[in-house]
Residue, then its C-alpha position, 0 to 999 in steps of 0.5 A: f407173286f409180283s416180287c418176282v418180277p423186280l428180281a428178274l428185272m434186277e437180274v437183267h439190268q445187272e447183266e447189262q451193267k457188266d456189258i456196259g462196264n467195259d471202257d476199252g470201247a471194243k465190243s465184248p464177246k458177250s455183247e448181244s443185238i437189241t432183238r436178243k436183249i429184248q428176247r432175254h427181257l421177256t423170257l425173264i419176265r414170262k418166267a417171273l410171271w408164269g414159272d418155268l413151263s414147257l412149250s406144250e404147256y404154253q401152247k395149251i395156256a394160249w389156246l385156252a386163253l384164245i377160247f375164253l376170249l372167243i366166249v367172252g367176246s361172243y357173250w359181250l356182243l350178244r348180251t346187248q341183243k337179247d333184250v331187243l330181240f325178246m322185245k320184238i318177239t313178245g312185247k316190252l311188257y313180258i321182260p320182267y316176267a322172262k327175268m323173274g323166270t329165268f331166276m326161278v329156273m336157274l336157282p334150283l339148277i345151280m343148286l342141283y349142280g352144287k349137289l352133284v359136285d358134292v356127291v360125284s367124283r370129278q372124273m364122272l361129273f365132266 
């Protein structure tokens, strides 16, 4: 996986050396603007990391990454508030019982879900 990145960067470096190799001082027809070179570098890095995907696949990945970011960010913000809200509603003494109760409820649910994954086909499960 990581061996692809240096190879792609080596290709870019070799192409740049060809462009620099002109000793006559005139611009070669192959010379590019800085933004074009940066775009080419980023394209090669993107292809080395994720392969040659179509634009629609990149859009899907971008949307899924955004959704994941929002879910994780929301959880991160609300995680600190759950104990405070629970203490305010019920009191500090009931927090250990709530955590133990959550464990006791989630353990069978996770086992049931694992069994469902084994028995039911993927299309019917989701």
